[in-house]
N, C-alpha and C positions, 0 to 999 in steps of 0.2 A: 544575465540581468533579467529582472521580473518584468512581467506585461501584465494588465488589469483587465478585466473582461466582467462587467458585471458585480462591480465589487471583489471579484476575487484575484486574488494574486497568483499568478501562475509562474513557474521559473522550472525550463527545461534544464534536468540535472543530467543529460547528456544520453547518447543512444535510445533505449523508448520510456526513459523514467521522465517522472515529471512529478513537482511540490505545488500543493494546491493550499492556499492559507486564505483564511477567512475567519468565521468562527473557529473553526477544527483546522488542523495542519495536521495534511493528509498527504501521504506519500502512494505513486505509482510505480511499480516495477525499480525499484532502487536497484542503481548497479553501477558499482566501483564509485561510490560516494565516498568524501571525506570525512562525513559526520553532517550534523544539521540537528535543527530543533528536533526535540521529541515528538514521536507520531504520536496522533490521536487515534488514528485511521491507517492504515497498509492497505492498498491492493494490489492483488497477484494476481496476473491475468492467465499464467500458466505455469508449467516446472520447469521451463528450460533456464538453463543454469544464470543468463543472461535478464532475466526476468524475476526469478528465485534465489536471489543470493543470500544465503545466511549470515555469511561475511558481513554484508549491508545491515541486512536487518540488525544485527547486532548493535551495533552505529544510533541505530533510530528508536528502534522496540524496546519501551519499558511494561511493567505488569499493567498499566493501565491501557497499554495501545489494544485497538481491538482490528485484528487482521482479518480481513476478507478475500480469498482465495478460491482458485479453479480446484475442483474436487480432487485433480489429479497431483493437486500438492502437498496430500496430506501426509504422505513417507518423510518429506524433506523437513516440512514445518514442524515435525516433530522433535528434530534433532535444536531447533530453537530454543525449546523451554521457558518462553515467557510471552506474554502478550495473551488475548483471549481470539481464537481463532473460529473463525464460522467457514463453514465451507459452503459454496454452492455450484449450479450448474446453468449453462446459459440459457437465457429465458426467466430463471426464477429473477425475484428480485429480493433484498433485503433493507432494513431499515435502522441505521444504528445512529443514537442520539439526534433523530431530526434531520439525519443525511441519508437521503433514499438512491437508489439507483439497483440497476441489474447491467450483468455481465454483457459486451455486444463480442462473443468470441465464436 
C-alpha cells in the first residue's frame, strides 16, 4: 500500500526497501522484490546483501537506469552489467535528471 507525501507516492517494499514515484521511478535498497516498474534511478546505501541484491536489481534495472551507490558497492555492482553507476561517499551530493540528494550514512 502506497502513501503520498507532497505528491510523491511512497511504497514500502519490505525490509529497508522503498519505491518512490512522481516524475521518476526511484528504488532505495530493493531486496526480495517480485519485480516492479523499470527504475529510472536506484539508490544503494551500502554493500550488505540485503541492501545490494544483484538478483533484485536485475528485475528493475535497464540500460537507461542510473544507479547511485556507496563507494564500497563497486565490486558487487560490476556483476550487474547494466545501468549507469555513480559512486559517492557520505557528505557528497549528486544530481540525476533534476533529482538531487546526498547519502546520510
